[in-house]
N, C-alpha and C positions, 0 to 999 in steps of 0.2 A: 467517391464513385459519382455522385449522383450530375457532379460536374462534368467528370468524363461523358458521361451516357449521356447528358443538355447536349458537347458538344456534337457529341456524333449521330445524334442526330442533325442537324445543324450544315457536318460537314466530313462525317465522315459517309461510311456505303451501309449497304442495307448489313453486308454480314457482318460489320465490322459491331454493330447496333444489338444485331440479334443477335451474335454470340458477347457478348458485355451482359444483354437483358438478362440472357441462360445464366450465364456465369454470376451475376448478380444480385439477380429480381428478387430473390429472398429475403435482401435487407432493406428492398426498399421500401420508405413503410411512408404514404405518402399523403398526405390529411390538407383537408382546408387551408387555405391562405397562401400554401405555395406550387411553383408550379410543376404543373407533372412531364412523364413522357406525352400522353393525350395532348395535350397543352400544344411540344410543337411537333408534332406529327401534323396537327391542321395546319399553323403556323408555318410549320417548312417544305407544305404539302409531298409530305414520306406515308399517307397514304394507304401507300404499299405493304406495308411494316403490318399495316389492321391484322389481315389474317396469319402473320408470320409470329405474330407473340402472346404466346396463350396470356389469358388471364388479363391482357392491359385493359383493354375496355368496364372494369371494374373502378378504371378517373374519371366515366363520365360522372360524375355527379360535381363528383370535387371542382371548389373553385378557387382561380390563383388570387393573390393577396389585391382585389380591384373586384373579385366578388365576379369573372369571369372565368367560364364552361370550357373547356375543350371546340362546345358550342357555339360561343364566340368568337374564338381566333378562326372560324374554320368562317363563319359567317363574317368576319371583319377583313380576310384577306381573299373573298370571294374562293372560297374554297368547296365547291357542292362535292367535288368526290367525295374527301371524305366522311361525310355526312352520309353521302346513300353508301358508304363502305362498310358503313356502322353498326349493325348489328339491331343494335337501340338507339336510331340518334335522337327520339321525343330523351332522352333518359338526357341530353346534354343540349338540349336548346329549351329545354321545359322549365327555366334556370331566368332572375333576374340578375342583371348587377347589382354593381352600392349604388349606381344610376338612375340607376330601373328597368334599365334597357333588358331584355331581350333577345334573343341571335339574330330573328327577322327586326325589331327593332334595327340596331348596328348594319345588315345587309340592307338592307333602303337607303338608309344614310349617308354611308362607301358609294354606294349603286352598282351591290349586286342584285341585280332586282330579278334575276335567275331561279336566285337561292331564293327568295321572298316566293316567288310564284310557283317555286317545292314544297318548301315547307307548306305551305294554302293547300296549295292539290295533295300533299300527302300526308298532312296535318289538320284535312279537314276543317281549314280554320273560315271563318266568319268576312261574308263584306260585304260590303253595301256601299250604295253607292247614294253621288250627293243626297239623291230625295231622299235618302232611310230608308230605301226599297231592301230587304232581306234580299241574299243571292243564294244557289243555294248549300250551299258550306254553312256548319255552326261552330258553335265556340265550344273549344274544350272548355270545362266548368272548373280548371284550375287556372288556365292563365286572365289576367288582371284584364278591366276595359283600357288601352289607349289606342292610339291610334293614326295614322297618314295617313297622308292624299299622295299618292302616284299617277302619273299622266298613265289611260289605259294605253296609246300609245309605244307604252314604252315593253309593253310584254308581245301586242300585236299587227301590227297594223294594217287590218282589219277593222277597228275602235277610231274614231275620232279623235284628234287631233285639240281637243275644246273640250273632253272627258275626263274626268277625275276617279277614282279609284279608294277611295278610304279602307284600310286596312285595321278592321279592329281584334287586337289580340288581349 
């Protein structure tokens, strides 16, 4: 049943997936350490299904075998629409994987800077400039500290090319 459900997320229609989910969802008991439908919705850009599948967001904190949540998958493929449609996106982006990467780390590493900027703006993350002066945001207490430098110019043409932003997470 799971393989069929996962295949429907990759190649089936919305209606096929919703029907299969509604018919069999009571048989699915996903746990940490396995890929779940929410991971695949993020990966295959099927965020339109979020509102059609009641209870699916209960899997938002579950990690696959590499410790990745649905937020990691969305960040890796640049699927900001998925994150924005979640009722509580912080439930899936506030966890690190086995390599200690949070979704924002993967977004920056893979060039999806619009997602990183959205996370900073939405979740009030702290940014500091190269001199160490704090900007307007503050860091959530449960997020560890690590840093990424990203050119300001990636976010705004009004910023100078030689400036860098350090994300402190």
